[in-house]
C-alpha positions as CSV (number, residue, x, y, z in Angstrom):
1,M,35.4,-38.6,-5.3
2,I,32.8,-40.6,-3.6
3,F,33.2,-41.5,0.2
4,M,31.3,-44.5,1.6
5,F,31.3,-45.6,5.1
6,A,29.9,-48.7,6.8
7,A,29.0,-46.8,9.8
8,M,29.4,-43.0,9.1
9,R,30.6,-41.0,12.2
10,I,29.1,-37.7,12.9
11,V,29.8,-34.8,15.2
12,F,26.9,-32.8,15.9
13,M,27.1,-29.1,16.7
14,G,24.0,-27.2,18.0
15,T,23.0,-25.4,21.1
16,P,19.2,-24.4,21.3
17,E,15.8,-26.1,21.1
18,F,15.8,-25.5,17.4
19,A,18.8,-27.9,17.1
20,V,17.3,-30.9,19.1
21,P,14.9,-32.3,16.5
22,S,17.8,-32.6,13.8
23,L,20.0,-34.5,16.5
24,Q,17.1,-36.4,17.6
25,L,16.3,-37.7,14.2
26,L,19.8,-38.6,13.3
27,W,20.1,-40.6,16.4
28,K,16.8,-42.3,15.9
29,K,17.9,-43.3,12.3
30,G,21.0,-45.2,13.9
31,Y,23.7,-42.7,13.0
32,D,26.9,-42.9,15.2
33,I,26.8,-39.7,16.7
34,S,30.3,-39.8,17.9
35,A,30.1,-36.3,20.0
36,V,28.0,-33.6,20.4
37,V,29.5,-29.9,20.6
38,T,27.5,-27.4,22.5
39,A,27.8,-24.1,24.3
40,P,29.1,-23.9,27.8
41,D,26.6,-23.9,30.7
42,R,25.4,-20.5,31.5
43,P,24.7,-19.0,34.8
44,G,21.0,-19.0,35.7
45,G,20.8,-17.3,39.2
46,R,18.9,-19.3,41.9
47,L,18.7,-22.3,39.2
48,G,22.4,-22.5,39.1
49,L,23.9,-23.4,35.9
50,I,21.6,-23.9,32.8
51,E,22.5,-26.5,30.3
52,S,21.7,-26.2,26.6
53,A,18.5,-28.2,25.2
54,V,21.2,-29.9,22.9
55,K,23.3,-30.9,26.0
56,K,20.2,-32.2,27.8
57,F,19.2,-34.4,24.9
58,A,22.7,-35.7,24.5
59,L,23.2,-36.8,28.2
60,K,20.0,-38.4,28.4
61,H,20.8,-40.6,25.4
62,G,24.6,-41.3,26.3
63,L,26.2,-39.2,23.9
64,A,29.8,-37.7,24.5
65,V,29.3,-33.9,25.0
66,L,32.0,-31.1,24.3
67,Q,31.5,-27.5,25.8
68,P,34.5,-25.4,24.5
69,E,34.8,-21.9,25.6
70,K,37.0,-21.3,22.5
71,L,36.8,-23.1,19.4
72,K,40.4,-22.5,18.4
73,A,41.8,-23.7,21.7
74,P,44.4,-26.7,21.1
75,E,42.8,-28.9,23.5
76,F,39.4,-28.8,22.1
77,I,40.8,-29.1,18.6
78,E,42.7,-32.4,19.9
79,Q,39.5,-33.8,21.4
80,L,37.7,-33.1,18.5
81,R,40.2,-34.7,16.1
82,A,40.4,-37.9,18.3
83,Y,36.6,-38.7,17.5
84,R,37.5,-38.9,13.6
85,A,34.3,-37.6,12.4
86,D,33.5,-38.3,8.8
87,L,31.1,-35.5,8.9
88,Q,30.1,-32.7,11.1
89,V,26.4,-31.3,11.1
90,V,25.8,-27.9,12.6
91,V,22.3,-26.6,13.5
92,A,22.1,-23.2,15.4
93,F,25.6,-22.9,16.6
94,R,28.2,-20.2,16.6
95,M,30.7,-19.4,13.7
96,L,33.4,-22.2,13.4
97,P,37.0,-21.5,12.5
98,E,38.5,-23.2,9.5
99,V,40.5,-25.7,11.7
100,V,37.1,-27.1,12.7
101,W,35.0,-27.0,9.7
102,A,37.8,-28.3,7.3
103,M,38.6,-31.2,9.7
104,P,36.4,-34.2,8.5
105,P,36.7,-35.8,5.1
106,L,33.2,-35.2,4.2
107,G,33.1,-31.7,5.5
108,T,30.8,-29.7,7.6
109,V,27.2,-29.0,6.7
110,N,24.9,-26.5,8.1
111,L,21.1,-26.0,8.5
112,H,20.0,-22.2,8.1
113,A,16.6,-21.0,8.5
114,S,16.0,-19.2,5.2
115,L,16.3,-19.9,1.4
116,L,19.9,-18.8,0.9
117,P,21.2,-16.5,-0.1
118,K,18.3,-14.5,1.3
119,Y,18.5,-13.5,5.0
120,R,22.1,-14.5,5.8
121,G,22.9,-14.0,9.5
122,A,21.7,-14.5,13.0
123,A,18.0,-14.0,12.9
124,P,16.4,-15.1,9.6
125,I,13.1,-16.1,11.0
126,H,12.6,-12.7,12.7
127,W,13.5,-10.4,9.8
128,A,11.5,-12.5,7.2
129,I,8.4,-11.8,9.1
130,I,9.3,-8.4,10.0
131,N,9.8,-7.5,6.2
132,G,6.4,-9.0,5.4
133,E,7.6,-12.2,3.4
134,T,4.9,-14.7,2.5
135,E,7.4,-17.4,1.8
136,T,10.7,-18.7,3.4
137,G,12.4,-22.0,3.9
138,L,15.3,-23.9,5.1
139,T,18.7,-24.6,3.3
140,T,21.5,-26.9,4.1
141,F,24.8,-25.8,2.6
142,R,28.5,-26.6,3.2
143,I,30.4,-24.2,5.5
144,R,33.1,-22.2,4.2
145,H,35.0,-18.9,5.3
146,A,32.2,-16.2,5.1
147,V,29.1,-16.8,7.1
148,D,26.2,-18.4,5.5
149,T,27.9,-18.3,1.9
150,G,28.7,-21.9,1.3
151,D,27.3,-23.9,-1.7
152,I,23.7,-25.0,-1.4
153,L,22.7,-28.8,-0.8
154,F,19.0,-28.8,-0.4
155,Q,16.3,-26.4,0.1
156,E,12.7,-26.7,1.5
157,R,10.2,-23.9,1.0
158,L,7.5,-22.9,3.7
159,D,4.7,-20.5,3.4
160,I,4.2,-17.9,6.2
161,G,0.6,-17.1,7.4
162,E,-0.3,-13.4,7.4
163,N,-0.7,-13.6,11.4
164,E,2.0,-16.1,12.0
165,T,4.5,-15.2,14.8
166,A,8.3,-15.8,14.7
167,G,8.0,-18.3,17.5
168,E,5.2,-20.3,15.7
169,L,7.3,-20.3,12.4
170,H,10.3,-21.3,14.5
171,D,8.5,-24.2,15.8
172,R,7.3,-25.4,12.2
173,M,10.7,-24.9,10.9
174,M,12.9,-26.8,13.5
175,H,10.8,-30.2,12.6
176,V,10.8,-29.4,8.8
177,G,14.7,-28.5,9.1
178,A,15.4,-31.9,10.9
179,Q,14.0,-33.9,7.9
180,L,16.2,-31.6,5.6
181,V,19.3,-32.5,7.9
182,L,18.5,-36.1,7.5
183,R,17.9,-36.0,3.6
184,T,21.3,-34.2,3.3
185,V,23.2,-36.7,5.5
186,Q,21.7,-39.5,3.6
187,A,22.6,-38.2,0.3
188,I,26.1,-37.4,1.6
189,E,26.4,-41.1,2.6
190,R,25.3,-42.3,-0.7
191,G,27.7,-39.7,-2.6
192,D,24.6,-38.3,-4.3
193,I,24.9,-34.6,-3.8
194,H,25.2,-31.7,-6.4
195,P,26.3,-28.5,-4.5
196,Q,25.1,-25.3,-6.1
197,P,27.0,-22.0,-5.7
198,Q,24.8,-19.1,-4.0
199,K,23.8,-16.1,-6.4
200,E,25.6,-13.3,-4.5
201,D,23.5,-10.7,-6.2
202,E,20.4,-11.9,-4.6
203,A,21.9,-11.9,-1.0
204,T,20.0,-10.2,1.9
205,Y,21.0,-10.1,5.5
206,A,19.2,-10.8,8.8
207,P,21.4,-9.0,11.5
208,K,21.3,-9.9,15.3
209,I,18.4,-8.4,17.2
210,F,19.1,-6.0,20.1
211,S,16.6,-4.6,22.6
212,E,16.7,-1.2,20.8
213,T,15.9,-3.1,17.5
214,C,12.3,-4.0,19.2
215,H,11.1,-0.5,19.8
216,I,7.8,-0.1,18.0
217,C,7.2,2.9,15.8
218,F,3.5,3.3,15.2
219,D,4.1,6.2,12.7
220,R,4.0,3.5,10.0
221,P,1.5,1.8,7.9
222,T,-0.5,-0.8,9.8
223,V,0.8,-3.9,7.8
224,Q,4.4,-2.9,8.7
225,V,3.5,-2.5,12.6
226,H,1.7,-5.7,12.4
227,N,4.4,-7.5,11.0
228,F,7.3,-5.9,13.3
229,I,5.2,-7.0,16.3
230,R,4.6,-10.7,15.1
231,G,8.2,-10.8,13.8
232,L,9.6,-10.2,17.4
233,S,7.1,-12.4,19.1
234,P,7.5,-14.0,21.5
235,S,11.1,-13.2,22.1
236,P,12.7,-10.7,22.3
237,G,9.3,-9.0,22.1
238,A,8.3,-5.7,20.5
239,W,7.9,-2.9,22.8
240,A,6.9,0.8,23.2
241,Y,6.5,3.0,26.3
242,L,3.3,3.4,28.1
243,Q,3.2,6.1,30.7
244,G,6.9,5.7,31.2
245,K,7.0,1.8,31.4
246,V,7.9,-0.8,28.8
247,F,4.7,-2.2,27.3
248,K,5.2,-5.3,25.2
249,I,2.9,-6.4,22.4
250,F,2.9,-10.0,21.5
251,R,0.1,-10.5,19.0
252,T,-2.0,-8.1,16.9
253,L,-4.5,-8.2,13.9
254,K,-4.7,-5.5,11.2
255,E,-7.7,-3.1,11.4
256,Y,-8.0,-0.7,8.5
257,T,-10.6,1.7,10.0
258,P,-9.2,5.1,9.3
259,P,-7.6,6.6,12.4
260,S,-9.1,9.6,14.3
261,L,-6.0,10.2,16.3
262,P,-2.3,10.5,15.8
263,P,-0.2,7.3,15.6
264,G,0.1,5.4,18.9
265,H,-3.0,6.3,20.6
266,I,-4.8,3.4,22.6
267,I,-8.3,3.1,21.6
268,F,-11.2,1.1,23.4
269,P,-14.1,0.7,20.8
270,P,-17.4,0.4,22.3
271,S,-17.8,-2.9,20.8
272,G,-15.1,-4.3,22.8
273,G,-11.2,-5.0,22.1
274,V,-8.2,-2.7,22.2
275,W,-6.7,-0.8,19.2
276,V,-3.7,1.3,18.6
277,T,-3.6,3.9,16.0
278,T,-1.2,3.9,13.0
279,V,-0.8,6.2,10.1
280,D,-3.3,4.5,7.9
281,G,-5.5,2.4,10.4
282,H,-5.1,0.6,13.7
283,V,-3.5,-2.7,15.0
284,Q,-5.9,-4.7,17.3
285,L,-4.0,-5.8,20.4
286,I,-4.7,-9.5,21.3
287,E,-1.8,-10.3,23.8
288,V,0.3,-7.9,25.9
289,Q,2.5,-7.3,28.9
290,L,3.0,-4.4,31.2
291,E,6.3,-4.0,32.7
292,S,6.7,-6.4,35.8
293,K,3.4,-7.9,35.1
294,R,2.1,-11.2,33.5
295,R,1.0,-11.3,30.0
296,L,-2.7,-10.4,29.5
297,S,-5.2,-11.0,26.7
298,A,-6.7,-7.9,25.3
299,E,-10.0,-8.2,27.2
300,E,-8.1,-8.7,30.4
301,F,-6.1,-5.5,29.7
302,R,-9.2,-3.6,28.8
303,N,-11.1,-4.7,32.0
304,G,-8.0,-3.7,34.1
305,Y,-6.6,-0.7,32.8
306,Q,-9.0,1.0,30.6
307,K,-9.9,3.9,33.1
308,K,-6.2,4.4,34.0
309,I,-4.9,4.7,30.6
310,Q,-7.9,6.3,28.7
311,G,-6.5,8.4,26.0
312,A,-2.9,7.4,26.4
313,Q,-0.4,7.2,23.8
314,L,2.3,4.5,23.2
315,T,5.8,6.1,22.4
């Protein structure tokens, strides 16, 4: 059955900066954004309550905002139903109960930052880089019960640079993703979609990342250490202990000069720079941060700390 609407009503669901370009593009194209659903404001210490990036955009442009604590709460379901959305669009939001995603006649579509079924889960950008992928992409799909398993609508492929960080890829993907969301909504509006089931035997996973996940093990090949660091940069940031304090590394280059010391040793080459040994070479440090200090370039770190940590090992 093909649904055609003179003015398709959309409820948009999203929270972080990644979701804003998609909402902005739909709004610019004149779609009726009946309401925006986003996370509740969170405490920000001296800053008071912090509003989500999506909420800030919605309020600036006069869009109705819903911020439910619980997505199954009867009062929220009643509010949502009152908007009589034809379609719900989800970008970087939490898992929806069926009573929510099954509500609109045209269903609920989601943008995911991978080429599904690869990298289902909470951190697809991070894990794609950590695992050394040279290609990733974005997928729009129809939401169903299990997370990230619905039928694929459209996909867009992207190359990953060998030194590209998760933050850099994130910023590229959120704009490409906005175009893919628009393409998807336009196709649904025309009734011109051809959903394809995901191939379950090709599924891989991208679980949520915790602080302990980010501990660097230098007892690995150079390429793996390099990919691990850039896959967690800038947030939450890969780290190791330096003389008992947390030492974050945000950017590196690969250096395959054979190591003369066990993995994790900091070396200050006579020619300049800062290296850390791995099992088969070194990573060259580009940007780092000592606990409770500001971020430093490798040269700033070398100039300020070489004498203090000469011969030290990262653990």
